N, C-alpha and C positions, 0 to 999 in steps of 0.2 A: 548571444551572437545573432546576427542577422544580416542579410545583405544590404546594403545601402538601397534607399528607396530611390527609384527612377521617375517618380510621378512628376508631373510638370508644375503642379499648382504650390504655393510658397507652404501654406499649412500641411499639405500632404506630403512635402518633403521635410518638413521640419520636425513635425513631431514624433517621427520614428527615432530620429537622432536623438532627441532630448530623451526619450522612455530609454535608450539604448544605454545613455551617459547614467542615468539612475539606477537601471539595472547592474550596470556595472561597478558601482559605488555601493551598492547593496551586496554584491556578491563579497566587496571586502569586509563588509560588517557581519556577514555570516560566517566568515572564517577566523574573525578577531575579536568578538564582543562575547560569544557564549561563555568562556570560562570566567567572565566577572560575575553572572548570575550564578554559576554553578560552584563558585567558591563563596557566595553570598548567604546570608540568611533568608529563606523564603519569606515573605512578608515585610522585608527590611525597604527601606527607600530604594537604595541601590539595586536590590533583586527586581523591584518592580519596573525601575527606569532601565534596566539592562534587558529585561525580559520583553518589554513594551519596544524596544530599539529592535529586540531580536525578530520578533514577529513581523514589524514593519519591513526589515530587510527580506523576509521570506518570499517578496513579490518578484526577486531577481530573477529566478529561472522561468516563472510564467511568463513574465514580460517580454524575456528574451525570445520566448516559444511565439507568443503574440504578435511581435514585431515582425518576425519572420513569416508568420501566417500571412501579415500584411503584405509583406515586400516580395515573397517568393509565389503563395499559392496564386495571385492572377496571372503569373507567367505561365509559358507552354514551353517547357524544356522538353529536348529532344534526348533520347537516352543517352547520345553522345555527350550532350551538355551536361546531363546529369552526373555522368560518370565522370566526366573533367573536373566539375566542382567537388565531387566526392574526392578525387584523386589530391585535388587542392588541400584540402583539410587534412589528409592522411598524411601529406608531406610536414603540414605546419606541426601537427602532433609529432610526427616523428622527430621534427628538427628541435621543436622546443623542449621534447623530451629530455634533451641532452644536457639540459639545465639542470634537472634534478636526478639523473642517471649517472653524471659524471663521477660521483666517488667511487659508485660502486663498480664502474668501468675501470676506474684507476686501481682499485683494488685487485681486479680481477686477474691481473698479471699476464698480459699478451694481447696481441689483436684480436686473436679468435674469440678469446674468454669474454674480452670487452663487447665485441661485437653482439657475442649470444645474450651478455647481459643488456643491451640495449634492445635488440630484438624482442627477447624475452619481456620487458618492460613493456615497451611500447605494445604488444600485443595482449598481454594479460592486464595491464594496467587497471585503474589509471596511476601514473608515474607519481601525481602529487594530488592533493585533495581537489582541487578545482577541475582537473580534467576529465572527469567523469562526464561532463556534459558533453565533451567532444566526441566520445564515442556515441551518445544519444544523438548528437547534430548530423555525425557522419551518417548513422542509420537512418535519419530523417532524409539526408539528400539522396541516398541509394532508393529510398521510395517515392522520391519527389515526384517524379513523371505521371505515377499512378495517383498521387494525391491531388495533383493539378487539374489531372482530368475529372477527377471526382467533384473538386470545388467548381470547376467551370460548369457542372450539369447540376448543382444544389441550388433549390429554391429554398427561400427563407424557411419553409415548414422543414425542409431537409436538416437544413443546419440547426434548427432548435431540436429536432429529433437526435440528431448526433451528440449534442451538446447534453441533453438530458440522459441519455445511455451513458456517456462518458463521466458524468460528475453526479449525478443523483445515485445511480446502482454502485458504481466502484468507489466513489469518494463521500458518499453522504451518509450512507447506512452504516459504514464502521463506526462514524461518530455516534450516531444514534444508539448503535448498539452498545459503544464502551461506555455512555454516560447513563443510559437508562437501564442497563442490564439485560436488555432484551435480547432473545436468541435471533438475531437477524442474518446470521452467517449463510451464505449460499455456497453452493459448490464450487471449486476453484475452476472447474471443467465448464462453467458456465462464461468465468471471465476471460478465458482463453482466445474465443473470436471476436473480443470487443476491443474496440480501440482504447488506447489507454489514456493517461490524463496528459500525456505530453503531446499527443494527436488532437485530443482537445484542445488543448491552449492554443495549438497553431490555427484550428478553425474557430476557435473564440476571438482570436484577433482580426482574422478574416470577415467573420460575421459582424464585429462591432465597425469594421470601416466600410463593410457593404451596406450594412442596412440600418446603422443606427445613426440618428442625425446628433449633434452636439449642441445644446443649449443650457442656458444657465439654470433652469430647473432642474435638467437631469445633472449638472455638474455640483448642484447642493445635494441632491439625493446621492451621489457616488462618494462625497465627501461625508455624509453621514453614515452610510453604510460601511465605508472605510474604518471610520470610529468605532462603531457598532461591533464589526466583526474584529478589530484589534481588541478591544476590550473585553470581548467573549473568549478569544485565544488567551489573553493574559490572565482573566478570571478564573477560567478552568483549567490552566496550567498552574495557578495557585492552589486550586482544590486539589489536583492532582499530588502537588508536593506535599500538601497535608496528609493525603491518605496513603501514600506508597510509603513501604518500609526505607528506612536510613540507606542512602547509598544508591537506592534504585533510581530507574530513569522517571522522571513526570513528563518527558516532553512527547507525548503521544499526539499532541497536535501538531507536531513538527513534522508535517507531511506537506511538500508543494503543490501536490494535487488534491489535497482536501478541500471541499467547498468552502471550509472558512478561510484558506489562503487563495484560492482562485478567485472567490467574489470580490476582497479588496483589490486584487491584482486587477481585475477589468475594471473597478472601479476608479484605480490610478491611471489606466489606460484612459478613461473617458475624461478625467481631470486634465492631464496634460493635453489631450487633444483638443478639448475645448479651450485651453490656455493659449495654445499655439494658432487657433482659428479665429479668436475674439479678442486678442492682444496683440498688437505690433510689436515685436523685438527690436526691429531696426536693423538695417544692413548689416552693420558691423557686429552684432550679437548673434544674429542668425548666422552669418557665416562661421562664427567660432563655436557656436553649436554643431554644425554640420562638420567643421574640421574635428573637434574633441569627438564626436560621433564616430567618426573613421576611425578613430585611434583606440575604441574600446575594444576590438579584439587583441590589438597587442598590449594593452593594459592588463585584461584579463589573462593571457597566455603568461606575464611577469610577475602577477599579483603573488603568488604562492612564495616566489623567490625573494621579492622584496620584505615580504611578511617575515620571512625567516631572518633576514639580513639585518632588519630593523628593529625586531623584537626588544634588543638590549635597550634601544631608545624608551620603547613603550615602559619598561620597567623602571627604568631611572625617570620618567615622568610620573609613573604612580607614587615614587618616594616624594613627591612635592605637591601633587594635586590630586582631586579625587579622579578614580580610575576610569569614571564614565569621561570625563573631560580628556584624560590621558588618550584613551581608546580612539576618541574622534580626531585628535591631533595624529596620532599614529595611523589612522587610515587615511587621511589627507597626505599623510609623508607618503605613503605606499602607493598612493595612486598618483601622486605628483613625479614620484621616482619613476614608476611605470609609464606615465605619460612621456617624460622626457625621453627615456630611452626608446620608446616607440616612435617619436617624431625623429629621432635621430635616426632608427633603422628605414624609416620610410623614406628619407632622403637617398638610400640605395634604390635605384630603380628596379631590380630585381624582387628585392624584398617588399617594396612598397607594392607591387602587384599580387603579393602573398598575404601580406596582412594590413 
């Protein structure tokens, strides 16, 4: 999730929306695909296809945060504005949590017990798999006035320093330690005052928008690096699958803030920005992308609801086709159902302002 861009140029208005759509669909992949490779034999064609699909989709959260960095960090919110926006997302969380908590609320037996289930679920959440990000985003909004002040006073060198600290110390050393066997661990107390990968992703998006120009050569390098990082993630996950004990997790690299995920996320950011700045989409397609981008928050909020409701369709599809084809059809169906409901909800004036 990120706020719609208020920039005036066509490219700068369009590419955050397109990135938001891609990230939204990647969230669906994250929540529907993994059981395919977990049920497959490591090394099989199905396993490799599903794991590759899985790691391509891991760009979802970094992209959402990077787009937020583009659209939010250049602004200057007062504390009142930040609290107002925080309250908006708190209301969204509390309202849409009812979709997932209502069975427990009905079983509670009475208004006060049901209210307790709802309040407890919202506070202690997430109430469903996808909603952990809402808590992260609310935390970002609470700190946004300070982050905006920081960004406004940072030079290119400051940006680079912050990104190196975020992604090289916290999110690269663990990979080196894991696969080399070197003891590169450091005290947890060192990490406490450092910005996390989520804040790093915000500033990475802002840095790329502020200081990076988009050229065909950079786009080609971005495509190559994306492919190399994906191949590394898949290859090393296969290596892990061969060496761990049966039944143990081999998804060490499944960390959205590891450099092997953040780097391809930045590459996809560059590729989409290049596409939007060097290739005309036409007014009709551009309007469609912007309209769809404005619906991504609602699609995200409804995604787990429709994943649960449409899962029997996926099971039926697996009986007549390869599961990789079935899961893509399943994801498209979930996306379209959530889009239809979101579009209908946005026709209601008060709801439109909310989502």
